[in-house]
C-alpha positions as CSV (number, residue, x, y, z in Angstrom):
1,M,113.0,110.6,18.3
2,E,110.7,113.2,16.7
3,I,107.1,113.6,17.8
4,E,104.3,115.8,16.5
5,V,102.5,117.6,19.3
6,T,99.0,119.0,18.6
7,R,97.0,121.3,20.9
8,P,93.4,121.7,19.7
9,K,91.5,124.9,20.0
10,Q,89.6,124.7,23.2
11,F,87.8,127.6,24.9
12,A,89.4,126.9,28.3
13,D,93.0,128.2,28.5
14,M,92.7,130.1,25.2
15,A,94.9,132.9,26.4
16,R,97.5,130.6,28.1
17,D,100.3,128.5,26.7
18,Y,101.1,124.9,27.6
19,H,104.6,123.8,28.5
20,L,105.9,120.4,27.5
21,L,108.4,118.8,29.9
22,V,110.6,115.8,29.0
23,D,112.0,114.1,32.1
24,G,111.3,117.3,34.1
25,I,113.0,119.7,31.7
26,E,111.0,122.1,29.5
27,I,111.5,121.5,25.8
28,A,108.6,123.3,24.1
29,V,105.8,125.9,24.5
30,I,102.6,124.8,22.8
31,K,100.2,127.6,21.8
32,R,96.4,127.1,21.2
33,G,95.4,125.5,17.9
34,T,99.0,124.6,16.8
35,T,100.9,121.6,15.8
36,Q,104.7,121.4,16.4
37,T,107.3,118.9,15.6
38,I,109.6,118.3,18.6
39,T,112.8,116.3,18.8
40,L,113.1,114.4,22.0
41,P,116.5,114.0,23.6
42,E,118.0,110.5,23.3
43,G,116.9,108.3,26.2
44,S,113.8,110.3,27.1
45,K,111.4,108.4,29.4
46,T,108.5,110.7,30.3
47,L,106.5,113.6,29.0
48,K,104.4,116.0,31.1
49,G,102.2,119.0,30.1
50,V,102.1,122.0,32.5
51,I,100.1,125.1,32.7
52,D,100.5,127.4,35.7
53,W,100.3,125.2,38.8
54,C,98.3,122.4,37.0
55,S,99.7,119.6,35.0
56,S,99.1,116.3,33.3
57,P,100.0,112.8,34.6
58,E,103.4,111.7,33.4
59,F,103.2,109.9,30.0
60,N,105.7,107.3,29.0
61,V,107.6,108.1,25.8
62,S,107.5,104.3,25.0
63,D,103.7,104.6,24.7
64,I,103.9,106.8,21.7
65,R,103.0,104.6,18.7
66,S,102.4,106.9,15.8
67,G,104.9,109.7,16.6
68,K,101.9,111.9,17.3
69,I,100.4,113.1,20.6
70,V,97.6,115.5,21.6
71,L,98.0,117.8,24.6
72,K,94.6,119.2,25.8
73,N,92.7,120.0,29.0
74,S,90.7,117.2,30.5
75,F,87.3,118.9,30.6
76,G,87.2,121.2,27.6
77,S,85.5,118.7,25.2
78,N,82.6,118.0,27.6
79,F,80.1,120.8,28.2
80,F,78.9,119.5,31.6
81,K,82.4,118.9,32.9
82,S,83.4,122.4,31.8
83,I,80.6,123.9,33.9
84,F,80.7,121.7,37.0
85,L,84.3,120.5,37.4
86,P,86.8,123.4,36.9
87,L,87.2,124.0,40.6
88,Y,88.0,120.3,41.1
89,Y,90.6,120.4,38.3
90,I,92.4,123.5,39.6
91,S,92.5,122.2,43.2
92,L,92.4,118.5,44.1
93,G,92.6,117.4,40.4
94,R,95.4,119.8,39.5
95,N,97.7,116.9,38.4
96,R,95.0,115.8,36.0
97,Y,94.0,119.2,34.5
98,L,95.8,118.4,31.2
99,K,96.0,115.1,29.4
100,I,98.3,113.6,26.8
101,E,96.8,111.2,24.3
102,T,98.6,109.3,21.6
103,G,97.6,109.6,18.0
104,I,95.1,112.0,16.6
């Protein structure tokens, strides 16, 4: 199965790359503001985005409807969250720092 992975340009994490894991194995490095087409191995079950010690919740491959996903940080699109919540997202919320959304 091929999927199109988009990482929008967000101020947070602009100098760092995101790593995309399929069933715990890294298959791609996603740079800021890029879109990549990735072929998932046969029988893949879960996707996960990782940056340093933070990550996204696991995302089921079966939930991908359009063949497109967006990988972004959870707070970058909300000004107030980006000011008040970064410490939460790098500590207690580290497994929710990134999020994967289906479609664009």
